[in-house]
C-alpha positions as CSV (number, residue, x, y, z in Angstrom):
1,M,26.4,5.5,7.6
2,S,26.6,8.2,10.2
3,I,24.6,8.1,13.4
4,K,22.9,11.4,12.5
5,R,21.7,9.9,9.3
6,M,20.4,6.7,11.1
7,L,18.6,8.8,13.6
8,A,17.0,11.0,10.9
9,S,15.8,7.9,8.9
10,A,14.4,6.3,12.1
11,A,12.6,9.5,12.9
12,L,11.0,9.6,9.5
13,I,10.1,5.9,9.4
14,L,8.8,5.4,12.9
15,P,5.6,7.5,12.7
16,I,4.7,5.7,9.4
17,A,5.4,2.2,11.0
18,V,3.2,3.1,14.0
19,T,0.2,3.8,11.8
20,F,0.2,0.2,10.5
21,I,-0.1,-1.4,14.0
22,P,-3.8,-2.3,14.5
23,S,-5.4,-1.1,17.8
24,Q,-8.3,-2.6,19.8
25,A,-10.5,0.2,18.4
26,D,-9.9,-1.1,14.9
27,A,-10.7,-4.6,15.9
28,Q,-14.1,-3.5,17.4
29,A,-15.1,-1.3,14.5
30,R,-14.8,-4.0,11.8
31,W,-17.9,-6.0,11.0
32,P,-17.7,-9.8,10.9
33,V,-17.4,-11.1,7.4
34,R,-20.1,-13.6,6.5
35,R,-18.8,-16.1,3.9
36,P,-21.3,-18.2,2.0
37,V,-21.3,-21.7,3.2
38,P,-21.4,-24.3,0.4
39,V,-24.6,-26.2,0.4
40,R,-24.2,-30.0,0.2
41,V,-27.1,-31.7,-1.5
42,I,-27.6,-35.1,-0.2
43,R,-29.7,-37.3,-2.5
44,R,-31.2,-40.3,-0.9
45,P,-31.0,-43.4,-3.1
46,S,-34.2,-44.9,-4.2
47,P,-35.1,-48.0,-2.2
48,V,-34.2,-51.3,-3.8
49,R,-36.6,-54.2,-3.2
50,V,-34.9,-57.5,-3.1
51,Y,-37.1,-60.5,-4.0
52,T,-36.5,-64.1,-2.8
53,P,-34.3,-65.9,-5.3
54,T,-36.1,-68.1,-7.9
55,P,-34.6,-70.9,-9.9
56,A,-31.5,-69.8,-12.0
57,Q,-33.5,-70.0,-15.3
58,A,-36.0,-67.4,-14.1
59,R,-33.6,-64.9,-12.4
60,R,-32.6,-61.6,-13.9
61,R,-29.4,-60.0,-12.7
62,I,-29.7,-56.2,-12.1
63,L,-26.8,-54.0,-11.2
64,V,-27.3,-51.6,-8.3
65,P,-24.6,-48.9,-8.8
66,G,-22.3,-47.9,-5.9
67,R,-23.3,-44.8,-4.0
68,W,-22.4,-42.5,-1.1
69,V,-24.5,-42.9,2.1
70,Q,-24.7,-40.2,4.8
71,T,-24.0,-41.6,8.3
72,N,-23.5,-40.0,11.7
73,R,-19.8,-40.0,11.2
74,G,-19.8,-38.6,7.6
75,R,-20.2,-40.1,4.2
76,R,-19.6,-43.8,3.4
77,W,-19.2,-45.5,0.1
78,I,-21.3,-48.5,-0.6
79,P,-19.9,-50.5,-3.5
80,A,-22.0,-51.7,-6.5
81,R,-23.8,-55.1,-6.2
82,Y,-26.1,-57.3,-8.1
83,V,-29.7,-57.9,-7.2
84,Y,-31.6,-60.9,-8.5
85,R,-35.1,-60.2,-9.6
86,R,-37.8,-62.2,-11.4
């Protein structure tokens, strides 16, 4: 490739390449894009009343399922457990 041809192609490409470089005026003219923030629904578990244990014949074993609990550090998993009721 001759030098004349390289200079001619550079002369043609350079003005087009300069138009794609963003300037500070472009950055100020654009509006900030507001993206929707996903809403996290935190359901509080219903309180479970635990009764004092009665004799083994009279006890009923109820399963309290595991659940997520919101704490100051984030969400924490509480495993399932059994509650003995009358």
